[in-house]
Biopython code that builds the backbone (N, CA, C, O; Angstrom):
import numpy as np
from Bio.PDB.StructureBuilder import StructureBuilder

atoms = [
    (1, "MET", "N", (93.223, 75.627, 51.550)),
    (1, "MET", "CA", (92.450, 74.885, 52.014)),
    (1, "MET", "C", (93.070, 73.917, 53.427)),
    (1, "MET", "O", (94.152, 73.415, 53.734)),
    (2, "LYS", "N", (91.781, 74.002, 53.996)),
    (2, "LYS", "CA", (91.866, 73.309, 55.515)),
    (2, "LYS", "C", (91.206, 72.045, 55.550)),
    (2, "LYS", "O", (89.991, 72.044, 55.357)),
    (3, "LEU", "N", (91.908, 70.770, 55.804)),
    (3, "LEU", "CA", (91.030, 69.754, 56.053)),
    (3, "LEU", "C", (91.260, 69.333, 56.866)),
    (3, "LEU", "O", (92.428, 69.395, 57.251)),
    (4, "LEU", "N", (90.003, 68.456, 57.828)),
    (4, "LEU", "CA", (90.105, 67.681, 58.762)),
    (4, "LEU", "C", (90.034, 66.218, 58.333)),
    (4, "LEU", "O", (89.390, 65.988, 57.309)),
    (5, "LEU", "N", (90.532, 65.330, 58.889)),
    (5, "LEU", "CA", (90.527, 63.715, 58.778)),
    (5, "LEU", "C", (90.613, 63.015, 59.422)),
    (5, "LEU", "O", (91.671, 63.055, 60.049)),
    (6, "ASP", "N", (89.767, 62.015, 59.735)),
    (6, "ASP", "CA", (89.676, 61.528, 60.748)),
    (6, "ASP", "C", (90.490, 60.462, 60.587)),
    (6, "ASP", "O", (91.243, 60.623, 59.627)),
    (7, "THR", "N", (90.671, 59.157, 61.307)),
    (7, "THR", "CA", (91.533, 58.388, 61.602)),
    (7, "THR", "C", (91.578, 57.797, 60.866)),
    (7, "THR", "O", (92.761, 57.467, 60.784)),
    (8, "HIS", "N", (90.770, 57.113, 59.773)),
    (8, "HIS", "CA", (90.386, 55.880, 59.231)),
    (8, "HIS", "C", (91.337, 56.557, 57.865)),
    (8, "HIS", "O", (92.426, 56.274, 57.367)),
    (9, "ILE", "N", (90.358, 57.510, 57.611)),
    (9, "ILE", "CA", (91.152, 58.359, 56.180)),
    (9, "ILE", "C", (92.759, 58.958, 56.379)),
    (9, "ILE", "O", (93.611, 59.343, 55.578)),
    (10, "TRP", "N", (92.725, 58.866, 57.445)),
    (10, "TRP", "CA", (94.719, 59.374, 57.394)),
    (10, "TRP", "C", (95.182, 58.339, 57.208)),
    (10, "TRP", "O", (95.960, 58.260, 56.258)),
    (11, "LEU", "N", (94.822, 56.722, 58.280)),
    (11, "LEU", "CA", (95.546, 55.811, 57.597)),
    (11, "LEU", "C", (95.515, 54.822, 56.410)),
    (11, "LEU", "O", (96.374, 54.062, 55.961)),
    (12, "TRP", "N", (94.345, 55.063, 56.082)),
    (12, "TRP", "CA", (93.920, 54.733, 54.268)),
    (12, "TRP", "C", (95.202, 55.720, 53.681)),
    (12, "TRP", "O", (96.340, 55.257, 53.610)),
    (13, "TYR", "N", (94.956, 56.831, 53.358)),
    (13, "TYR", "CA", (95.553, 57.175, 52.876)),
    (13, "TYR", "C", (97.536, 56.557, 52.784)),
    (13, "TYR", "O", (98.261, 56.030, 51.939)),
    (14, "LEU", "N", (97.664, 57.051, 54.212)),
    (14, "LEU", "CA", (99.228, 56.338, 54.148)),
    (14, "LEU", "C", (99.489, 55.548, 53.502)),
    (14, "LEU", "O", (100.215, 55.648, 52.513)),
    (15, "LEU", "N", (98.982, 54.615, 53.888)),
    (15, "LEU", "CA", (98.794, 52.628, 53.107)),
    (15, "LEU", "C", (98.080, 51.992, 51.967)),
    (15, "LEU", "O", (97.822, 50.825, 51.671)),
    (16, "GLY", "N", (97.786, 53.477, 51.276)),
    (16, "GLY", "CA", (97.295, 53.465, 50.050)),
    (16, "GLY", "C", (96.715, 53.202, 49.250)),
    (16, "GLY", "O", (96.774, 53.149, 48.022)),
    (17, "ASP", "N", (95.484, 52.838, 50.739)),
    (17, "ASP", "CA", (94.217, 51.976, 50.215)),
    (17, "ASP", "C", (92.981, 52.861, 49.062)),
    (17, "ASP", "O", (92.607, 54.023, 48.906)),
    (18, "GLU", "N", (92.668, 51.458, 48.419)),
    (18, "GLU", "CA", (92.329, 51.628, 47.695)),
    (18, "GLU", "C", (90.709, 52.502, 47.333)),
    (18, "GLU", "O", (90.259, 52.841, 46.239)),
    (19, "ARG", "N", (90.080, 52.683, 48.808)),
    (19, "ARG", "CA", (88.712, 53.113, 49.199)),
    (19, "ARG", "C", (89.084, 54.855, 49.263)),
    (19, "ARG", "O", (88.201, 55.538, 49.783)),
    (20, "LEU", "N", (90.216, 55.520, 48.812)),
    (20, "LEU", "CA", (89.946, 56.471, 49.233)),
    (20, "LEU", "C", (90.149, 57.014, 47.817)),
    (20, "LEU", "O", (91.260, 56.886, 47.301)),
    (21, "SER", "N", (89.347, 57.495, 47.283)),
    (21, "SER", "CA", (89.088, 58.288, 45.584)),
    (21, "SER", "C", (90.368, 59.554, 45.594)),
    (21, "SER", "O", (90.757, 60.479, 46.307)),
    (22, "LEU", "N", (90.696, 58.877, 44.277)),
    (22, "LEU", "CA", (92.243, 59.822, 43.928)),
    (22, "LEU", "C", (91.092, 60.607, 43.753)),
    (22, "LEU", "O", (90.261, 59.821, 43.299)),
    (23, "GLN", "N", (90.378, 62.138, 43.898)),
    (23, "GLN", "CA", (90.518, 63.328, 44.306)),
    (23, "GLN", "C", (90.558, 63.785, 45.544)),
    (23, "GLN", "O", (90.781, 64.978, 45.749)),
    (24, "LEU", "N", (90.191, 62.252, 47.300)),
    (24, "LEU", "CA", (91.181, 63.141, 48.019)),
    (24, "LEU", "C", (92.590, 62.752, 48.649)),
    (24, "LEU", "O", (93.026, 62.978, 49.778)),
    (25, "GLN", "N", (93.044, 62.233, 47.793)),
    (25, "GLN", "CA", (94.615, 61.729, 47.323)),
    (25, "GLN", "C", (94.943, 63.305, 47.427)),
    (25, "GLN", "O", (95.371, 63.994, 48.352)),
    (26, "THR", "N", (94.488, 63.657, 45.815)),
    (26, "THR", "CA", (94.860, 64.461, 44.997)),
    (26, "THR", "C", (95.408, 65.955, 46.253)),
    (26, "THR", "O", (96.358, 66.712, 46.454)),
    (27, "VAL", "N", (93.743, 65.558, 46.906)),
    (27, "VAL", "CA", (93.946, 67.457, 48.071)),
    (27, "VAL", "C", (94.575, 67.365, 49.136)),
    (27, "VAL", "O", (94.923, 68.287, 49.874)),
    (28, "ILE", "N", (94.796, 65.913, 49.295)),
    (28, "ILE", "CA", (95.419, 65.675, 50.793)),
    (28, "ILE", "C", (96.963, 66.170, 50.335)),
    (28, "ILE", "O", (97.471, 67.139, 50.900)),
    (29, "SER", "N", (97.469, 65.651, 49.582)),
    (29, "SER", "CA", (99.257, 65.902, 48.456)),
    (29, "SER", "C", (98.936, 67.189, 48.002)),
    (29, "SER", "O", (99.955, 67.532, 47.402)),
    (30, "ASP", "N", (97.904, 68.353, 47.914)),
    (30, "ASP", "CA", (98.940, 69.144, 47.881)),
    (30, "ASP", "C", (99.316, 69.942, 48.615)),
    (30, "ASP", "O", (98.596, 70.339, 49.531)),
    (31, "PRO", "N", (100.638, 70.431, 48.402)),
    (31, "PRO", "CA", (101.233, 71.563, 49.516)),
    (31, "PRO", "C", (100.639, 72.617, 50.160)),
    (31, "PRO", "O", (100.981, 73.136, 51.222)),
    (32, "ASN", "N", (99.338, 73.012, 49.136)),
    (32, "ASN", "CA", (98.513, 74.134, 50.562)),
    (32, "ASN", "C", (97.445, 73.753, 50.847)),
    (32, "ASN", "O", (96.487, 74.522, 50.765)),
    (33, "THR", "N", (97.270, 72.217, 51.343)),
    (33, "THR", "CA", (96.419, 71.562, 51.737)),
    (33, "THR", "C", (96.615, 71.451, 53.015)),
    (33, "THR", "O", (97.224, 70.439, 53.363)),
    (34, "GLU", "N", (96.035, 72.735, 54.439)),
    (34, "GLU", "CA", (96.813, 72.488, 55.732)),
    (34, "GLU", "C", (95.956, 71.240, 56.173)),
    (34, "GLU", "O", (94.755, 71.170, 55.910)),
    (35, "LEU", "N", (96.850, 69.957, 57.070)),
    (35, "LEU", "CA", (95.963, 68.705, 57.017)),
    (35, "LEU", "C", (95.569, 68.770, 58.785)),
    (35, "LEU", "O", (96.153, 69.567, 59.521)),
    (36, "TRP", "N", (94.977, 68.237, 59.070)),
    (36, "TRP", "CA", (94.347, 68.821, 61.060)),
    (36, "TRP", "C", (93.812, 67.175, 60.320)),
    (36, "TRP", "O", (93.513, 66.854, 59.170)),
    (37, "ARG", "N", (93.897, 66.283, 61.841)),
    (37, "ARG", "CA", (93.758, 65.361, 61.862)),
    (37, "ARG", "C", (92.955, 64.801, 63.701)),
    (37, "ARG", "O", (93.341, 64.584, 64.850)),
    (38, "SER", "N", (92.138, 64.802, 63.182)),
    (38, "SER", "CA", (91.007, 63.788, 64.298)),
    (38, "SER", "C", (91.232, 63.257, 65.519)),
    (38, "SER", "O", (91.553, 62.069, 65.473)),
    (39, "SER", "N", (91.151, 63.902, 66.966)),
    (39, "SER", "CA", (92.038, 62.345, 68.095)),
    (39, "SER", "C", (91.025, 61.089, 68.400)),
    (39, "SER", "O", (91.290, 60.077, 69.049)),
    (40, "ASN", "N", (89.578, 61.496, 67.639)),
    (40, "ASN", "CA", (88.480, 61.167, 67.809)),
    (40, "ASN", "C", (88.153, 59.643, 67.554)),
    (40, "ASN", "O", (87.008, 59.221, 67.714)),
]
sb = StructureBuilder()
sb.init_structure("model")
sb.init_model(0)
sb.init_chain("A")
sb.init_seg("    ")
for serial, (resi, resn, name, xyz) in enumerate(atoms, 1):
    if name == "N":
        sb.init_residue(resn, " ", resi, " ")
    sb.init_atom(name, np.array(xyz, "f"), 0.0, 1.0, " ", f" {name:<3s}", serial, name[0])
structure = sb.get_structure()
């Protein structure tokens, strides 16, 4: 799966922010997920 993250989601994930759903945390951490970060 390819997943485009915007900057605040990327930061929430890195900081372990509670606003990020467990489902999304799981998808982001999956080694089969190709992560892309928005530059805007």
